Backbone as a chain_set.jsonl record, in Angstrom:
{"seq": "MLDNSTDLNEIRMINSKIIEQITGEFGVVEIINSGSVFELPVFVLESIRSAVNHHRVHTLYFEAFYAYHKRLDEMRIFFPNQEVRYRIGIETFDDDFRKNILKKPFPTANILELGKKFYACCLLVCVEGQTREQIQRDIDIARQYFKEITVNVFVNNTTPIRRDEALFDWFVESVYPSIENESSIEVLIDNKDQGVYVQ", "coords": {"N": [[8.069, -19.748, -0.968], [6.989, -17.76, -3.706], [5.918, -14.194, -4.063], [4.186, -13.932, -6.386], [2.924, -15.484, -9.224], [2.054, -17.361, -12.437], [0.594, -19.503, -12.542], [-2.571, -20.684, -12.749], [-3.96, -22.637, -11.333], [-2.9, -22.682, -9.103], [-3.072, -19.858, -8.085], [-5.717, -19.741, -7.886], [-6.09, -21.689, -5.661], [-4.82, -20.771, -3.432], [-5.748, -18.264, -3.258], [-8.194, -18.944, -2.664], [-8.262, -19.97, 0.005], [-7.397, -17.797, 1.322], [-9.614, -15.643, 0.891], [-11.351, -17.427, 2.123], [-11.265, -16.581, 4.732], [-12.373, -14.258, 5.4], [-14.595, -12.572, 7.24], [-16.449, -10.228, 7.622], [-16.608, -9.053, 10.079], [-15.587, -6.351, 11.052], [-16.48, -5.215, 8.598], [-14.702, -4.115, 7.03], [-12.536, -4.454, 4.593], [-9.3, -5.208, 3.585], [-7.349, -5.596, 0.643], [-4.604, -7.255, 0.01], [-1.792, -7.442, -2.341], [0.777, -7.378, -3.085], [1.074, -5.653, -5.414], [-0.91, -4.71, -7.676], [-4.51, -4.335, -7.571], [-5.534, -4.602, -10.258], [-4.282, -6.525, -11.423], [-5.266, -8.851, -10.471], [-6.598, -11.846, -11.294], [-9.841, -12.456, -13.064], [-11.392, -14.257, -11.982], [-10.525, -14.369, -9.074], [-11.31, -11.998, -8.171], [-14.121, -12.065, -8.478], [-14.539, -14.014, -6.565], [-13.541, -12.481, -4.242], [-15.74, -10.496, -4.527], [-18.007, -12.045, -4.129], [-17.726, -12.769, -1.588], [-17.397, -10.552, 0.101], [-19.889, -9.342, -0.159], [-21.541, -11.491, 1.013], [-20.883, -11.329, 3.6], [-21.446, -8.602, 4.185], [-19.742, -6.476, 4.099], [-18.643, -3.16, 3.895], [-16.84, -1.598, 3.104], [-13.878, -1.468, 0.809], [-10.423, -1.987, 0.464], [-8.078, -1.466, -1.609], [-4.804, -2.138, -3.451], [-3.022, -0.067, -5.936], [-1.092, 0.71, -8.616], [0.451, 3.637, -9.799], [0.353, 3.614, -12.469], [-2.229, 2.747, -13.23], [-4.044, 4.661, -12.466], [-5.982, 5.853, -14.289], [-7.792, 4.044, -14.601], [-9.696, 3.621, -12.254], [-12.294, 3.909, -11.422], [-13.343, 1.243, -12.493], [-13.098, -0.843, -10.591], [-14.64, 0.255, -8.886], [-17.054, 0.108, -10.144], [-17.307, -2.791, -10.446], [-17.422, -3.438, -7.865], [-20.184, -2.592, -6.678], [-21.47, -2.622, -4.102], [-19.818, -1.843, -2.175], [-17.879, 0.638, -0.783], [-15.107, 1.831, -2.634], [-11.553, 1.947, -2.043], [-8.564, 3.305, -2.467], [-5.168, 2.37, -2.319], [-1.778, 3.855, -2.756], [1.485, 3.144, -3.435], [3.54, 5.462, -3.006], [5.871, 6.05, -1.681], [8.101, 8.279, -1.753], [7.84, 11.773, -1.991], [9.832, 13.26, -3.237], [10.592, 13.284, -6.364], [13.059, 12.986, -7.839], [14.625, 11.257, -6.407], [12.739, 9.107, -5.951], [12.858, 8.438, -8.586], [15.892, 7.751, -9.584], [16.957, 6.271, -7.516], [15.21, 4.734, -6.272], [13.853, 3.843, -8.633], [11.208, 4.061, -9.616], [9.817, 5.521, -11.629], [7.593, 7.468, -11.735], [5.564, 10.684, -11.565], [4.888, 12.97, -9.279], [4.113, 15.522, -9.181], [1.595, 16.817, -9.493], [0.131, 16.604, -7.025], [-2.13, 17.085, -5.544], [-4.353, 16.106, -7.381], [-3.579, 13.303, -7.127], [-4.037, 12.884, -4.598], [-6.893, 13.186, -4.606], [-7.737, 10.988, -6.157], [-6.617, 8.671, -5.029], [-7.117, 7.271, -1.888], [-5.346, 6.84, 0.443], [-1.888, 6.681, 0.805], [1.437, 4.875, 0.627], [4.51, 5.407, 2.234], [8.003, 5.007, 2.234], [10.653, 4.646, 4.373], [13.84, 5.533, 5.739], [15.808, 4.707, 3.774], [19.087, 4.465, 2.385], [20.631, 7.218, 1.528], [18.575, 8.862, 1.738], [17.174, 11.835, 3.454], [16.659, 13.168, 7.171], [15.351, 15.479, 6.618], [13.615, 14.965, 4.415], [12.232, 12.915, 4.766], [10.572, 13.616, 6.966], [9.473, 15.804, 5.679], [8.027, 14.233, 3.602], [6.325, 12.931, 5.235], [4.535, 14.979, 6.077], [3.568, 16.159, 3.699], [2.158, 14.083, 2.989], [0.242, 13.933, 4.923], [-1.423, 16.089, 4.326], [-2.324, 15.703, 1.747], [-3.669, 13.015, 1.852], [-5.954, 11.013, 2.783], [-5.211, 8.751, 4.639], [-2.125, 7.137, 5.927], [0.454, 5.18, 5.189], [3.362, 4.16, 6.658], [6.218, 2.939, 5.813], [8.966, 1.336, 7.12], [12.264, 0.721, 5.766], [13.213, -2.284, 4.793], [16.086, -4.146, 4.217], [16.766, -6.44, 1.314], [16.565, -8.297, -1.681], [17.498, -6.6, -3.46], [19.905, -3.955, -4.454], [19.614, -1.94, -2.873], [19.634, -0.351, 0.311], [19.262, -0.313, 3.625], [19.502, 2.666, 5.856], [21.004, 2.472, 8.745], [21.48, 4.623, 10.782], [19.46, 6.389, 10.178], [17.196, 5.05, 10.692], [17.382, 4.351, 13.377], [17.208, 7.029, 14.328], [14.639, 7.433, 13.383], [13.105, 5.624, 14.778], [13.479, 6.42, 17.148], [12.862, 9.594, 17.214], [10.874, 10.311, 15.428], [8.644, 8.039, 15.195], [7.456, 7.818, 17.902], [5.822, 10.226, 17.674], [4.217, 10.049, 15.98], [2.81, 7.569, 15.991], [0.435, 7.443, 17.571], [-1.398, 8.815, 15.916], [-4.589, 8.41, 14.129], [-4.956, 8.165, 11.552], [-2.345, 7.626, 10.394], [-0.535, 4.68, 9.697], [2.023, 2.697, 11.07], [4.575, 0.708, 9.91], [7.15, -0.838, 11.23], [8.472, -3.323, 10.518], [8.334, -4.656, 7.363], [6.698, -7.303, 7.428], [5.042, -7.065, 9.215], [2.235, -7.023, 8.729], [1.961, -9.384, 7.977], [1.821, -10.628, 5.575], [3.919, -10.369, 3.637], [6.752, -11.651, 2.08], [10.157, -12.667, 2.611]], "CA": [[7.084, -19.405, -1.919], [7.103, -16.257, -3.872], [4.612, -13.736, -4.128], [3.66, -13.867, -7.524], [2.338, -17.019, -9.785], [1.304, -17.474, -13.446], [-0.086, -21.184, -12.504], [-3.956, -20.42, -12.598], [-4.574, -23.211, -10.348], [-2.043, -22.365, -7.611], [-3.492, -18.615, -7.611], [-7.105, -20.28, -7.202], [-5.797, -22.438, -4.364], [-3.95, -19.893, -2.514], [-6.519, -17.174, -2.77], [-9.553, -19.228, -1.905], [-7.957, -20.072, 1.214], [-7.26, -16.43, 1.926], [-10.906, -15.22, 0.951], [-12.546, -17.89, 3.0], [-10.97, -15.994, 5.879], [-13.045, -12.828, 5.549], [-15.487, -12.704, 8.112], [-17.046, -9.284, 8.007], [-16.438, -8.654, 11.566], [-15.361, -4.942, 10.952], [-17.124, -4.238, 7.771], [-13.933, -3.424, 6.158], [-11.515, -5.575, 3.893], [-7.951, -4.605, 2.702], [-7.1, -6.837, -0.26], [-2.947, -6.6, -0.17], [-1.43, -8.55, -3.207], [1.883, -7.131, -3.716], [0.927, -5.351, -6.61], [-2.329, -4.002, -8.108], [-5.934, -4.981, -7.673], [-6.002, -4.882, -11.358], [-3.404, -7.526, -12.141], [-5.638, -10.303, -9.976], [-7.408, -12.722, -12.387], [-11.242, -11.98, -12.787], [-12.048, -15.32, -10.989], [-10.315, -13.968, -7.864], [-12.042, -10.626, -7.941], [-15.493, -12.595, -8.349], [-14.771, -14.69, -5.344], [-13.671, -11.482, -3.366], [-17.039, -9.676, -4.6], [-19.232, -12.465, -3.463], [-17.618, -13.052, 0.082], [-17.452, -9.168, 0.749], [-21.382, -9.409, -0.324], [-22.017, -12.37, 1.605], [-20.623, -11.02, 4.835], [-21.995, -7.417, 4.356], [-18.653, -5.711, 4.196], [-19.003, -1.989, 3.131], [-15.559, -0.831, 2.706], [-12.777, -2.286, 0.446], [-9.315, -1.185, 0.254], [-7.182, -1.976, -2.793], [-3.332, -1.417, -4.088], [-2.997, 0.158, -7.148], [0.002, 1.509, -9.084], [0.394, 5.104, -10.322], [0.01, 3.488, -14.018], [-3.543, 2.475, -13.332], [-4.776, 5.829, -12.182], [-7.246, 6.177, -15.027], [-8.741, 2.909, -14.446], [-9.871, 3.409, -10.918], [-13.518, 3.526, -11.417], [-13.397, -0.045, -12.836], [-13.568, -1.627, -9.405], [-16.108, 0.638, -8.125], [-18.137, -0.529, -10.778], [-17.092, -4.087, -10.448], [-17.986, -3.75, -6.479], [-21.127, -1.827, -6.411], [-22.226, -2.571, -2.9], [-18.923, -1.479, -1.309], [-17.07, 1.742, -0.765], [-13.609, 1.126, -2.943], [-10.619, 3.0, -1.384], [-7.21, 2.562, -3.105], [-3.981, 2.995, -1.782], [-0.824, 4.109, -3.686], [2.831, 3.391, -3.203], [4.32, 6.912, -3.397], [7.474, 6.021, -1.545], [8.382, 9.394, -1.321], [7.465, 12.843, -2.804], [11.01, 13.527, -3.877], [10.592, 12.587, -7.613], [14.424, 12.615, -8.362], [14.874, 9.988, -5.308], [12.329, 8.119, -6.427], [13.513, 7.751, -10.322], [16.997, 7.476, -9.751], [17.199, 5.57, -6.448], [13.96, 3.565, -6.257], [13.512, 3.247, -10.103], [9.78, 4.229, -9.743], [9.745, 7.128, -12.471], [6.096, 8.108, -11.909], [5.602, 12.055, -11.318], [3.894, 13.534, -8.089], [4.108, 17.102, -9.653], [0.017, 17.06, -9.102], [-0.427, 15.79, -5.846], [-3.547, 17.394, -5.398], [-4.867, 15.067, -8.383], [-3.259, 12.046, -6.724], [-4.868, 12.736, -3.438], [-8.446, 12.927, -5.212], [-7.969, 9.801, -6.606], [-6.039, 7.668, -4.252], [-7.497, 7.432, -0.503], [-4.078, 6.419, 1.209], [-0.523, 6.308, 0.372], [2.235, 4.473, 1.33], [5.599, 6.222, 2.074], [9.054, 4.238, 2.378], [11.705, 5.528, 5.188], [15.119, 5.14, 6.356], [16.672, 4.145, 2.796], [20.104, 5.01, 2.262], [20.424, 8.598, 0.693], [17.5, 9.949, 2.301], [17.497, 12.609, 4.927], [15.674, 13.525, 8.076], [14.276, 16.417, 6.302], [13.097, 14.4, 3.342], [11.498, 11.993, 5.443], [9.511, 14.521, 7.689], [8.781, 16.663, 4.576], [7.044, 13.534, 2.988], [5.029, 12.609, 6.172], [3.78, 16.311, 6.099], [2.832, 16.252, 2.531], [1.025, 12.902, 2.786], [-0.941, 14.294, 5.915], [-2.137, 17.042, 3.878], [-3.288, 15.319, 0.491], [-4.273, 11.947, 1.621], [-6.663, 10.613, 4.392], [-4.649, 7.798, 5.617], [-1.027, 7.19, 5.469], [1.256, 3.935, 5.88], [4.975, 4.785, 6.605], [6.83, 1.593, 5.661], [10.554, 1.318, 7.328], [12.58, -0.125, 4.607], [13.917, -3.778, 5.438], [17.084, -5.017, 3.279], [16.194, -7.155, 0.717], [17.499, -8.835, -2.508], [17.962, -5.194, -4.345], [20.924, -3.42, -3.841], [19.131, -0.709, -2.039], [20.075, -0.496, 1.639], [18.682, 0.621, 4.88], [20.237, 3.55, 6.695], [20.884, 2.299, 10.242], [21.577, 5.871, 11.761], [18.303, 6.948, 10.023], [16.289, 4.054, 11.301], [17.468, 4.907, 14.849], [16.557, 8.665, 14.496], [13.261, 7.523, 13.113], [12.395, 4.966, 15.805], [13.328, 7.404, 18.748], [12.271, 10.829, 17.309], [9.62, 10.345, 14.784], [7.712, 7.218, 15.612], [6.537, 8.46, 19.152], [5.144, 11.463, 17.638], [2.822, 9.765, 14.868], [2.275, 6.233, 16.361], [-1.244, 7.44, 18.02], [-2.088, 9.266, 14.85], [-5.402, 7.477, 13.85], [-4.817, 8.222, 10.119], [-1.394, 7.026, 10.117], [-0.008, 3.424, 10.528], [3.614, 2.653, 10.803], [5.21, -0.66, 9.79], [8.558, -1.068, 11.604], [8.817, -4.407, 9.745], [6.947, -4.622, 6.446], [5.96, -8.306, 7.658], [3.897, -6.788, 10.498], [0.689, -7.181, 8.421], [1.628, -10.74, 7.744], [1.661, -10.799, 4.181], [5.293, -10.025, 2.973], [7.539, -12.726, 1.924], [11.535, -12.153, 2.612]], "C": [[7.238, -17.776, -2.486], [5.686, -15.355, -4.154], [3.734, -13.363, -5.203], [3.597, -15.573, -8.121], [1.825, -16.637, -11.247], [0.431, -18.809, -13.423], [-1.594, -20.565, -11.86], [-4.191, -21.384, -11.431], [-3.91, -22.977, -9.043], [-2.749, -21.116, -7.066], [-4.913, -19.013, -7.33], [-7.079, -20.96, -5.941], [-5.654, -21.629, -3.125], [-5.111, -18.788, -1.972], [-8.031, -17.682, -2.159], [-9.293, -19.797, -0.482], [-7.727, -18.908, 2.111], [-8.769, -15.903, 2.144], [-11.647, -15.951, 1.908], [-12.207, -17.247, 4.548], [-11.621, -14.288, 6.48], [-14.533, -13.114, 6.259], [-16.666, -11.51, 8.181], [-17.157, -8.636, 9.187], [-16.447, -7.394, 11.787], [-16.177, -4.28, 9.912], [-15.94, -3.735, 6.816], [-13.162, -4.298, 5.637], [-10.4, -4.825, 3.155], [-7.432, -5.911, 2.114], [-5.308, -6.347, -0.667], [-2.327, -8.1, -1.086], [0.025, -8.116, -3.892], [2.324, -6.514, -5.063], [-0.169, -4.342, -6.763], [-3.641, -4.77, -8.288], [-6.181, -5.587, -9.449], [-5.181, -5.734, -12.348], [-3.901, -9.098, -11.236], [-6.462, -10.976, -11.235], [-8.876, -12.336, -12.02], [-11.868, -13.226, -11.84], [-11.546, -15.124, -9.725], [-11.011, -12.931, -7.445], [-13.482, -11.063, -7.884], [-15.529, -13.372, -7.257], [-14.44, -13.66, -4.244], [-15.189, -10.883, -3.182], [-18.254, -10.692, -3.82], [-18.914, -12.956, -1.806], [-17.673, -11.686, 0.837], [-19.193, -8.948, 0.738], [-22.067, -10.078, 0.469], [-22.096, -11.935, 3.096], [-20.765, -9.335, 5.189], [-20.695, -6.542, 4.775], [-18.782, -4.247, 3.101], [-17.849, -1.164, 2.884], [-14.524, -1.721, 2.331], [-11.683, -1.419, 0.174], [-8.459, -2.036, -0.699], [-5.777, -1.418, -3.081], [-3.664, -1.078, -5.413], [-1.879, 1.145, -7.648], [-0.457, 2.746, -9.514], [-0.382, 4.676, -11.947], [-1.453, 3.124, -14.289], [-4.655, 3.737, -13.027], [-5.935, 6.209, -13.103], [-8.08, 5.374, -15.159], [-9.687, 2.788, -13.278], [-11.366, 3.004, -10.788], [-14.167, 2.072, -11.955], [-13.835, -0.897, -11.853], [-14.621, -1.11, -8.651], [-17.306, 0.074, -9.118], [-18.256, -2.101, -10.756], [-17.714, -4.55, -8.595], [-18.857, -2.534, -6.281], [-21.683, -1.629, -4.954], [-21.287, -2.067, -1.828], [-18.493, -0.189, -1.826], [-15.703, 1.21, -1.209], [-12.696, 2.351, -2.475], [-9.281, 2.193, -2.122], [-6.133, 3.485, -2.242], [-2.864, 2.99, -2.85], [0.598, 3.981, -3.205], [3.482, 4.376, -3.528], [5.546, 6.489, -3.044], [8.014, 7.217, -0.894], [7.915, 10.597, -2.347], [8.84, 13.681, -3.379], [11.209, 12.647, -5.219], [12.048, 11.969, -8.018], [14.848, 11.171, -7.347], [14.187, 8.724, -5.82], [12.348, 7.381, -7.836], [14.86, 7.239, -10.056], [17.474, 6.26, -8.602], [16.082, 4.297, -6.129], [13.52, 2.982, -7.651], [12.053, 3.185, -10.261], [9.839, 5.558, -10.485], [8.279, 7.549, -12.861], [6.098, 9.741, -11.229], [4.553, 12.178, -10.204], [3.84, 15.123, -8.157], [2.58, 17.73, -8.954], [-0.589, 16.326, -8.047], [-1.465, 16.06, -5.47], [-4.673, 16.252, -6.032], [-4.646, 13.643, -7.625], [-4.093, 11.872, -5.742], [-6.309, 12.667, -3.437], [-8.817, 11.569, -5.384], [-7.663, 8.663, -5.826], [-6.525, 8.196, -2.715], [-6.149, 7.621, 0.625], [-3.155, 6.214, 0.221], [0.194, 5.936, 1.336], [3.827, 5.069, 1.213], [6.826, 4.898, 2.365], [10.3, 5.148, 3.084], [12.712, 4.787, 5.209], [16.135, 4.242, 5.284], [17.914, 5.042, 2.376], [20.193, 6.062, 1.168], [19.229, 9.261, 1.084], [17.746, 10.642, 3.405], [16.393, 12.724, 5.776], [14.716, 14.453, 7.622], [13.398, 15.944, 5.389], [11.927, 13.522, 3.952], [10.123, 12.726, 6.107], [8.896, 15.07, 6.75], [7.59, 15.532, 3.79], [5.84, 13.185, 4.044], [3.847, 13.923, 5.839], [2.92, 16.475, 4.904], [1.785, 15.221, 2.239], [-0.166, 13.401, 3.663], [-1.729, 15.414, 5.188], [-2.85, 16.834, 2.462], [-4.015, 14.102, 0.637], [-4.84, 11.716, 3.044], [-6.073, 9.711, 5.347], [-3.222, 7.616, 4.793], [-0.244, 5.877, 6.232], [2.412, 4.111, 5.496], [5.492, 3.326, 7.076], [8.516, 1.994, 5.989], [11.055, 0.321, 6.391], [13.369, -1.326, 5.228], [14.836, -4.232, 4.068], [16.521, -6.207, 2.726], [17.169, -7.769, -0.638], [17.862, -7.678, -3.427], [19.051, -4.786, -3.771], [20.855, -1.889, -3.068], [19.249, -1.211, -0.498], [19.515, 0.247, 2.786], [19.812, 1.284, 5.479], [20.186, 3.305, 8.162], [20.798, 3.413, 11.213], [20.36, 6.48, 11.575], [17.103, 6.281, 10.434], [16.284, 4.506, 12.597], [16.806, 6.08, 15.119], [15.18, 8.481, 14.522], [12.285, 6.938, 14.218], [12.138, 5.829, 16.892], [12.458, 8.71, 18.347], [11.075, 10.989, 16.551], [8.401, 9.46, 14.979], [7.048, 7.406, 16.932], [5.631, 9.418, 18.926], [3.992, 11.003, 16.664], [2.117, 8.55, 15.213], [0.833, 6.33, 16.884], [-1.937, 8.213, 17.177], [-2.985, 8.143, 14.157], [-5.347, 7.139, 12.17], [-3.59, 7.65, 9.735], [-1.112, 5.544, 10.876], [1.31, 3.027, 9.905], [3.971, 1.169, 10.936], [6.837, -0.611, 9.959], [9.181, -2.143, 10.582], [7.706, -4.776, 8.75], [6.262, -6.273, 6.659], [5.168, -8.156, 8.717], [2.369, -7.257, 9.992], [0.699, -8.521, 7.858], [1.328, -11.316, 6.515], [2.813, -10.661, 3.469], [5.999, -11.422, 2.876], [8.922, -12.174, 1.794], [12.575, -12.995, 1.763]], "O": [[7.543, -16.812, -1.783], [4.592, -15.857, -4.413], [2.741, -12.647, -5.071], [4.085, -16.569, -7.587], [1.165, -15.6, -11.317], [-0.371, -19.049, -14.326], [-1.707, -20.089, -10.73], [-4.681, -20.839, -10.442], [-4.516, -23.123, -7.982], [-3.061, -21.077, -5.876], [-5.333, -18.47, -6.309], [-8.02, -20.818, -5.16], [-6.239, -21.794, -2.055], [-5.365, -18.49, -0.805], [-8.787, -17.04, -1.429], [-10.299, -20.082, 0.167], [-7.816, -18.939, 3.339], [-9.202, -15.724, 3.282], [-12.522, -15.372, 2.551], [-12.984, -17.505, 5.467], [-11.412, -13.561, 7.452], [-15.412, -13.817, 5.76], [-17.732, -11.78, 8.735], [-17.846, -7.618, 9.261], [-17.217, -7.009, 12.667], [-16.583, -3.125, 10.044], [-16.22, -2.985, 5.881], [-13.026, -5.235, 6.423], [-10.59, -3.981, 2.279], [-7.157, -6.951, 2.712], [-4.919, -5.421, -1.379], [-2.355, -9.283, -0.747], [0.347, -8.457, -5.031], [3.381, -6.674, -5.674], [-0.289, -3.325, -6.08], [-3.77, -5.711, -9.072], [-6.772, -6.606, -9.804], [-5.256, -5.75, -13.576], [-3.251, -10.143, -11.25], [-6.892, -10.22, -12.106], [-9.159, -11.953, -10.885], [-12.785, -13.013, -11.046], [-12.187, -15.821, -8.939], [-11.362, -12.928, -6.265], [-14.166, -10.35, -7.15], [-16.67, -13.517, -6.818], [-15.041, -13.879, -3.192], [-15.766, -10.776, -2.1], [-19.169, -10.262, -3.118], [-19.753, -13.405, -1.025], [-17.952, -11.65, 2.036], [-19.697, -8.364, 1.698], [-23.157, -9.629, 0.825], [-23.113, -12.104, 3.768], [-20.309, -8.842, 6.221], [-20.737, -5.937, 5.846], [-18.96, -4.271, 1.883], [-17.994, -0.023, 2.447], [-14.143, -2.612, 3.091], [-11.846, -0.283, -0.272], [-8.222, -3.224, -0.478], [-5.618, -0.206, -2.938], [-4.519, -1.717, -6.027], [-1.764, 2.263, -7.145], [-1.665, 2.966, -9.612], [-1.358, 5.235, -12.449], [-1.893, 3.179, -15.437], [-5.85, 3.71, -13.322], [-6.84, 6.894, -12.626], [-9.133, 5.648, -15.735], [-10.486, 1.852, -13.305], [-11.706, 1.986, -10.186], [-15.369, 1.836, -11.828], [-14.789, -1.649, -12.046], [-15.374, -1.759, -7.926], [-18.379, -0.34, -8.679], [-19.335, -2.609, -11.061], [-18.236, -5.602, -8.227], [-18.375, -1.521, -5.773], [-22.28, -0.597, -4.645], [-21.726, -1.848, -0.699], [-18.639, 0.146, -3.002], [-15.102, 0.374, -0.535], [-13.062, 3.525, -2.531], [-9.062, 0.991, -2.278], [-6.152, 4.615, -1.755], [-2.96, 2.2, -3.789], [0.914, 4.892, -2.44], [4.167, 4.207, -4.537], [6.414, 6.478, -3.917], [8.344, 7.24, 0.292], [7.637, 10.282, -3.504], [8.68, 14.76, -3.949], [11.812, 11.574, -5.239], [12.23, 10.817, -8.411], [15.377, 10.172, -7.836], [14.721, 7.642, -6.065], [12.012, 6.237, -8.144], [14.966, 6.055, -10.376], [18.32, 5.422, -8.916], [16.334, 3.136, -5.805], [12.955, 1.898, -7.797], [11.596, 2.312, -10.999], [9.909, 6.615, -9.858], [7.882, 7.879, -13.979], [6.805, 9.844, -10.226], [3.492, 11.553, -10.232], [3.533, 15.819, -7.189], [2.431, 18.697, -8.207], [-1.578, 15.596, -8.122], [-2.001, 15.124, -4.877], [-5.57, 15.692, -5.401], [-5.616, 12.888, -7.563], [-4.881, 10.926, -5.756], [-6.943, 12.196, -2.493], [-9.838, 11.026, -4.961], [-8.393, 7.675, -5.91], [-6.343, 9.366, -2.377], [-6.109, 8.496, 1.489], [-3.361, 5.743, -0.898], [0.048, 6.252, 2.517], [4.314, 5.166, 0.086], [6.369, 3.813, 2.725], [10.82, 6.119, 2.533], [12.721, 3.615, 4.833], [16.958, 3.397, 5.635], [17.754, 6.222, 2.063], [19.859, 5.799, 0.013], [19.007, 10.366, 0.589], [18.455, 10.188, 4.302], [15.262, 12.463, 5.365], [13.538, 14.44, 7.981], [12.278, 16.453, 5.444], [10.78, 13.559, 3.506], [8.953, 12.463, 5.827], [7.671, 14.949, 6.779], [6.472, 15.923, 3.456], [4.648, 13.169, 3.737], [2.676, 13.812, 5.475], [1.751, 16.854, 4.986], [0.812, 15.359, 1.498], [-1.335, 13.333, 3.282], [-2.864, 15.579, 5.635], [-3.745, 17.572, 2.052], [-4.917, 13.872, -0.168], [-4.374, 12.089, 4.12], [-6.275, 9.755, 6.56], [-3.044, 7.804, 3.59], [-0.285, 5.605, 7.431], [2.723, 4.23, 4.311], [5.33, 2.734, 8.143], [9.181, 2.759, 5.291], [10.475, -0.744, 6.181], [14.131, -1.144, 6.178], [14.296, -4.61, 3.029], [15.868, -6.977, 3.429], [18.396, -7.689, -0.577], [18.697, -7.989, -4.276], [19.295, -5.154, -2.622], [21.723, -1.055, -2.809], [18.972, -2.367, -0.18], [19.364, 1.468, 2.726], [20.9, 0.732, 5.645], [19.343, 3.915, 8.819], [20.198, 3.3, 12.282], [19.926, 7.133, 12.524], [16.045, 6.903, 10.524], [15.268, 5.049, 13.028], [15.95, 6.193, 15.997], [14.457, 9.06, 15.332], [11.185, 7.377, 14.557], [11.067, 6.026, 17.466], [11.448, 8.957, 19.006], [10.226, 11.777, 16.968], [7.27, 9.944, 14.951], [5.87, 7.048, 16.941], [4.704, 9.607, 19.713], [2.923, 11.612, 16.629], [0.957, 8.389, 14.837], [0.059, 5.396, 16.671], [-3.109, 8.43, 17.484], [-2.466, 7.135, 13.675], [-5.647, 6.055, 11.67], [-3.64, 7.086, 8.643], [-1.315, 5.241, 12.052], [1.64, 3.005, 8.719], [3.694, 0.511, 11.939], [7.626, -0.395, 9.039], [10.198, -1.909, 9.929], [6.554, -5.1, 9.036], [5.244, -6.471, 5.996], [4.578, -9.14, 9.165], [1.518, -7.749, 10.733], [-0.313, -8.938, 7.293], [0.673, -12.351, 6.386], [2.577, -10.938, 2.293], [5.698, -12.274, 3.712], [9.071, -11.266, 0.976], [13.753, -12.643, 1.705]]}, "num_chains": 1, "name": "protein.A"}
């Protein structure tokens, strides 16, 4: 199964099963759709709204691409009974690396503004071409401007980008132990740790 579809019946069926799992036990729900909340069909959003209202969920996390940064209030209006928090995939604050290696050409020059708009950010580490200093700098910047951080260790996939195994070993041995107990940082050694990614 792929993580995207244009078949509305398939989308309805898959999302209905997932939304039925919302219990409200913790009062917080994170919606991960390998993209942006603004790409979900309205009927899925309506189902989410019905479920989170029914279960008295007070906080919702959504993913949103940088391209949607001017539309963030739309979901706050759509979900008036919840605090809506956005997570953005920054990957790195090295704009040159993001643009030329990761092929994600949005700027982070105004980090303060991004930090005001997005509650949390995701970083990508251990990619060939990155350095130890770059990874540490990214974590330090994210700590300064975002309330929460997810640090994703890169896992090889179908793209030509590869993981730097020496950098991975260094990260696991030297960086991970120093951040694993920070309540505002989540580390995904394998991107399937959240149970939502397809390889």
